[in-house]
C-alpha positions in Angstrom: 142.7 109.8 100.8 145.8 107.9 102.0 149.1 109.7 101.8 152.0 107.8 100.1 154.2 106.2 102.7 158.0 106.6 102.9 158.4 102.9 103.6 159.3 102.1 99.9 162.3 104.4 100.2 163.5 102.5 103.2 163.3 99.3 101.2 165.4 100.7 98.4 168.4 101.3 100.8 168.7 97.6 101.5 171.6 95.8 99.9 169.9 92.9 98.3 173.3 91.3 97.6 173.8 90.5 101.2 170.6 88.5 101.1 172.2 86.1 98.6 175.6 86.1 100.3 174.3 84.3 103.4 173.3 87.3 105.4 169.7 87.2 104.2 168.4 85.8 107.4 169.3 89.0 109.3 168.1 91.3 106.6 164.7 89.6 106.0 163.5 89.9 109.6 163.4 93.8 109.5 161.9 93.6 106.0 159.1 91.4 107.2 158.4 93.7 110.0 158.2 96.7 107.7 155.8 94.8 105.4 153.5 94.0 108.4 153.6 97.7 109.4 152.7 98.7 105.9 149.7 96.3 105.7 148.5 97.5 109.1 148.6 101.1 108.1 146.7 100.4 104.9 144.1 98.6 106.8 143.7 101.4 109.3 143.4 103.9 106.4 140.6 101.9 104.7 138.8 101.6 108.0 139.0 105.3 108.6 137.7 106.1 105.1 134.8 103.8 105.6 133.9 105.4 109.0 133.9 108.8 107.4 131.6 107.8 104.5 128.0 109.0 105.0 125.8 106.2 106.2 122.2 105.9 105.0 119.8 107.3 107.5 117.2 105.0 109.0 113.7 106.3 108.6 112.2 107.7 111.7 108.6 107.5 112.9 105.8 105.2 111.8 106.2 103.6 108.4 103.5 103.5 105.8 102.8 101.0 103.0 103.1 103.7 100.3 99.4 103.3 99.4 97.3 106.5 99.3 94.1 106.4 101.4 91.0 106.3 99.3 88.8 109.2 100.0 85.1 108.4 99.3 83.7 110.5 96.4 80.9 112.9 97.4 77.4 111.6 96.5 76.1 112.7 93.2 73.1 115.1 93.3 69.8 114.2 91.7 69.2 116.0 88.4 65.7 116.2 86.9 65.1 117.4 83.4 61.9 118.0 81.4 62.5 119.6 78.0 64.7 122.6 78.4 64.1 122.9 82.1 66.0 121.2 84.8 66.5 121.1 88.6 69.2 119.7 90.9 68.4 118.2 94.3 70.6 117.0 97.2 69.7 115.4 100.4 70.0 118.7 102.2 67.7 120.6 99.7 65.1 117.7 99.7 65.0 117.8 103.5 63.2 121.2 103.3 60.3 119.8 101.3 57.2 118.1 102.7 57.7 114.3 103.1 55.4 111.3 103.0 56.0 107.9 104.6 55.2 104.6 102.9 55.6 101.0 104.1 56.3 98.5 101.4 57.1 94.8 101.2 60.5 93.9 99.8 60.4 90.6 98.1 64.1 90.3 98.1 64.6 90.8 101.9 61.2 89.2 102.7 60.4 92.0 105.1 58.4 95.2 105.3 60.4 98.4 104.9 59.4 101.9 105.8 60.7 104.8 103.7 60.2 108.6 104.0 60.7 110.9 101.0 59.3 113.5 98.6 56.6 112.4 96.2 58.1 112.4 92.7 55.2 114.4 91.3 56.1 117.3 93.7 59.6 117.5 92.0 58.2 117.4 88.5 55.4 119.9 88.6 57.7 122.9 89.1 59.2 122.0 85.7 55.8 122.0 83.9 54.8 118.4 84.4 51.0 118.2 84.9 49.7 116.7 88.1 46.3 116.2 86.4 47.3 114.7 83.1 44.9 114.8 80.2 45.2 114.0 76.6 48.7 114.4 75.3 50.0 114.7 78.9 49.5 111.0 79.2 52.1 110.4 76.5 54.8 111.6 78.9 56.9 109.0 80.7 59.8 109.2 83.2 63.2 107.4 83.0 64.8 107.0 86.4 68.5 106.2 86.5 70.9 105.1 89.2 74.6 105.7 89.5 75.2 102.2 88.2 73.3 103.2 85.0 70.4 101.0 85.9 67.2 102.5 84.4 63.5 102.0 84.8 60.4 103.6 83.2 57.2 105.0 84.7 54.3 106.4 82.7 52.9 109.7 83.7 49.7 108.0 84.9 51.7 105.8 87.3 53.3 108.6 89.2 50.2 110.9 89.3 47.9 110.5 92.3 45.1 111.9 90.2 45.3 108.8 88.0 46.9 106.1 90.1 46.5 105.0 93.7 50.1 104.0 94.0 52.8 106.4 95.4 56.2 107.0 93.9 58.7 108.8 96.1 62.3 109.9 96.1 63.2 108.5 99.5 66.0 109.8 101.7 65.5 107.7 104.9 64.7 104.0 105.6 63.2 103.0 108.9 64.0 106.4 110.3 67.6 106.5 109.3 69.5 108.0 106.4 70.0 105.7 103.5 73.5 104.1 103.3 74.2 101.3 100.8 71.1 102.2 98.7 71.5 105.9 99.0 71.7 108.8 99.5 68.5 108.8 97.4 66.3 105.9 96.3 63.2 105.7 94.2 60.4 103.7 95.8 57.0 102.7 94.4 54.1 101.3 96.4 51.9 98.6 94.9 54.7 96.7 93.2 54.9 92.9 93.7 58.7 93.0 93.2 61.1 95.9 93.8 62.4 95.7 90.2 61.6 99.4 89.6 63.1 100.7 92.8 66.2 102.6 91.9 69.1 102.7 94.3 71.6 105.6 94.3 69.2 107.7 92.2 71.0 110.3 90.2 68.8 111.3 87.3 65.2 111.6 86.3 64.3 112.5 82.7 60.9 113.2 81.2 60.2 112.2 77.6 57.1 112.1 75.4 56.1 109.0 73.4 55.7 109.6 69.7 
């Protein structure tokens, strides 16, 4: 804050009559000098106040765009249900089970692909699914679902080696490497002309019975 100056008191002692009596020239010179001093002091005061005002701090260190890095969501486990029974499988738990290897021709990529995984029937039988279906067992069917909600259907005869020569597996590797874009788990079936019933990012297998 600027303190009031005593300069105005000096100005009040000036006999303004002498200014109009012809002696104004001598009086105006010191008056002009006082005015210049007053303006200069006001300018210095404003500068000092501005210098004392807190200045915004410049950010230090690397700058970021303000966007939060996206952390990939963990892969969903595979859940298999048959009636009131269910089981959940991950890549780690599937790795402990016996695997089979199949080579299939992919019409989309126009190339042979080799997959390793667990036969689907091996995951279903612990829940009560028959590996030697007879009679009403043949009414059962499987709905396989991917994380994108894509669904396909297999009859019990198609997934049972006792009935069908084709092999349906839950694959966890392709050409000796873990699945990436299509994984972590993928349903593969041999004997298919087109891979329409292969399910990428397999997350659910449900067993139903036809009425």
